[in-house]
N, C-alpha and C positions, 0 to 999 in steps of 0.2 A: 474518489477518482479526481486526480488533479486536472485542472484545466487552467488556462491562463492566456496572457497576451492581450494587448489592446485595451478596449474600454472595460471589459469584464474584470481584468486584473487591476485596473486603476480603481474601479468601484470597490473591489474587495479591500484594497489597502486603505481606502478612505474609511470604510466601515471598521477595519481592524484598528485604525488609529483613533477611533471615537471612544470617549469614556464609556465604561460599562454602564448599562442601563439598570440592571438588577442582578442579583445572585439567586441561584436556586436554593431551596431549603428542603427540610424533611429528610427522610431516610435515604432518598436518592440523590442528595446534594453531592456535587462534584468537588473534589479536592485536587486542583491542578498541581499544587506543590508536591503532593504525595504520589501522583500518578505520572507526572511529567518531569524528567530530569532537565533542569535549566542549565544549558551549557554556557550561556553568555548573557550579557545585558540585553542584547538585541532580542533574543528569544524570550527572556523573562518579561521584557516590556511588551512584546507582542502578545504573549499568552495572557498577560494581565488584562488585555483588552478584548479577549475572545469571550465576551459575556454570552451565556446561553440565550439564544433568540435575539441577540443584539442586532443582527442584520436583517430582521424581518421587516418587510415593507408593507405587509398586508395584515397587520395586527398579530395577535398571539397565534403561534403555530398549533396545529392539532397535536394531541397527546402522542408521545412516543410509544411505539409498540415494541415489546420485547418478544421477538419471534424465535422459535426453535426450529433448527434444520437437522434432519436426519440424514447423515452422510454415511451410508452403509452401516448403520447401527451405532455410529458415533454422533452424539447429539451436541450441537453447538448453538448457544443463544447469543443473539445480537440485538441491539436496538436499531429500529428503523423509523423513519418519518418521511415518507414520500410526498405527503401533503402538507408540508410545513409552511407554505406561503412565504418563503424567504427568497432572498436574491439568488443564492446558489443552491439549487436542489440537486445538482449532479453529485452522485455518490451518497445520497441520504437513504437509499434503499439498495438491497442486494441485487447485483446484476447477474445474468446467466453465466458470464465468464467466471465469476467468483465461485459459483457452484461447480462449474466444470473443473476449476483448479483443485477444489477439494477432492473430487473423485479421481482426478489425475494423480494427486499426491498419494491417495489411498492405494494406488497400484504399486506394489512393491518394486516393479521393474521400471517405474517412471524415473526420468532423469533426476528430478529434484529429490525424490525419496532415496534413491540409490546413492546420490552424492552425499546427503547428510548422514545417512546411516553408515556408509563405508568410510567416509573421511573423518567422521566424529563418532566413533563407537562408544558404547556405554562404558562409563568409568573414566573416560578422558574428559578433556575440557568441553564446555558447551560451544556449539557453533553460534557465531554472531550473525543473526539474520535481520535484514532490513526489508520491509515491505514498502513499496512505493504506491501511492494512490490507494490507500487502504480502504477508503470509503467507510462503511460502518463496521468493517473488520472481520467479515466472515472468513476469508482466506487465512488471515493471520491467526485468528482465534482457533481455527481448525488445526493449523500447524502446531500451535502451542499445546492444544489439547492432546494431540497425538504424540508429540515429541517430549512434552513436559520439560524437565530440567535439562534435556539434551540440547535445547536452544535458548539463547538470550534474544528475545524478540523485540524489535523496535518497529512499531507501525506508524505510518506518517500520512498526512494529507495537509491541505492548506486552507480550505474554506472554514470559516468560523462555525457554521452549522454542522459541517461534517465532523470537525474536530470534537464538537460537543457530543455527538452521537458515538464517535469512536472512543472517547473517554468512558462513556457509560458501558459500551460493550467490553472494553478492556477491564473495567472494574469487576466484571463477572468472573474473570479468570484468576483474580487474586494477584499474588506477587509474580515477579519475573517478566513483566511486560511493560515496555515503555511506549509512550505516545509522544510524538514530536511534530511540531509544525515544520513542514518541508515544502518550499515553493521552488519548483524546478527553475524558475526564472530569476531566483535570487540566491547566488552561490553562498552567501553568508548563512543560509539556513541549512546547508549540508557540508560543503567543503570536502576535502579529501587529503590524503597524504600523511595523516597522523597515525597513531597506533603502531602496528607492526608493519615494517616494510615501507615502501614508498608508493604513493598513489599517483593517479594521472594528473590531478589538478595542482598539486604542489602547495595547497593551503592546509591550514590546521583543521583536523576533523577526524572522526573515527572511521576505521575501515571495517568492512563486513565480509565474512566468509561466504555469505550467500545473499543475493539480492533477488527478490521476487516481485511480481506485479501482474495484474490482469487488466486487459482492455485499456492500456495506458495511452495508446497512440490512436488519435482520430482526427488529427489536424497536422498540416505540414510543420507548424510551429513546435509540435511535440517531438521533433527530432532532438530536442534538447535533453530528452530522457537518456540518450546515449552519453551525454556529458555527465549527467548525474551518476550513471552506472560507472563510468570511467573514474569519477572522483571518489566513489564510496566503496568500490569492490577491491578486496585485498588482491595482491599479486597472484595468488594461487586459487582465488575464489571463483565462483560461478554465479551467473545471473540467469534466472529462468523467467521469461516473459510469455504469458499466454495471451495471444493476440489474434484478432481477425486479420488475415493477410491482405484483405481487399480494402481495408480502411484507408481514407486519405491520410497521408503522412508516413505510411509505412516505408515507402520508397526513400523518402528523405531521412527517416530514422536509420535505415540500413546503410545509407550513404554516409551518414555521420559516424556510424560505428566503424566503417572502413577507414574514414579519415582519422579516427582516433586510435587506429590499430587494434580495434576490438574484433576478435574472431567470433563469427556467428554461425551456429549450426541450427538448421530448421527441420522440425519434425511435425508430422501430422498428428492429430489427436485421434485415438482409436475409437471405433464405433461403439464399443462396449462402454467406454467412459461417457460418451455422449448420451447413450441410452439410459444409463444410471442417473445422470444429471436430469434428463427429461422426466423421469419418474419422480425424482425428488421435487422438481418444480411443478409437477402435475400439469405439464404442458404436452401438447401434441408434438411439439418439436422445439429444439433450441435454435433460435435464429442464427443463420450463417455458420452453423457448426461444421459444415463441409469445408469452409475456408479457415477454420481455426487452426492455428499453428503454435507450437512451442519453440520459442527462440532461446537457445542456450548460448550464453555470451561469456567469453573469457578474455583476459588480456592477451594480446598477441605477443609473439616472441621478442619483438622489438621494443616492447613497452618497458 
């Protein structure tokens, strides 16, 4: 899950700019070059400095756990490490919203499932899907598991420790999944306006048919998510953000969408989806589920 701004963002970039401390080895060693497409020198240079555990301030992190989630009979494995002792632990374990998203997508009538299956039927070209704030990758890995070759998936985050775990989760899926560093506050890590058609930002970069994200906004500074969507979403594309409507920053995010001529449709999450997620999480309840909303976002007619 992306976070940023102020001292935290400054500390991250100081860590990202430091020389790698060590490389992993053994059967689980990571190959950044094979899993991550390097679009430019900036990203190549940054990824070269994302050494596993390089940002840990309290010694070596606890061992990563490869956990399996049962989403209605579809099993997805991801790596988590919520006790890693590192600077940025946001996103190093699965959040309830990610589980909710999986069950939401498993509903055939849900907006994101209907859009992908209707707009990109089997036998046609694959849908280009971008996930923002992927964390350890449960939502994205579930999408890829269900859709297979029907989507070309790019999962993103920006914290070194989260990227490390995300790479490990993506490696369990095999080919057809990209992992990229994407910092909402640095346009050079995403851009827009390249590929097919014209995007909102007018800078070089890929466009995506579908942009997804869960629990992205929890600070007024996260209104910048609207700029990322505007820059990366294709003219006919749709973004689906699963989000607590009562979180700080949602009002600012929606205001920014309006300023960018992004149209937003808001829907509640059905009780059946919440109940299935609760059972999966083995919890008595999913916190704030009654305020959970799906924000479907498209470019306005004037874009």
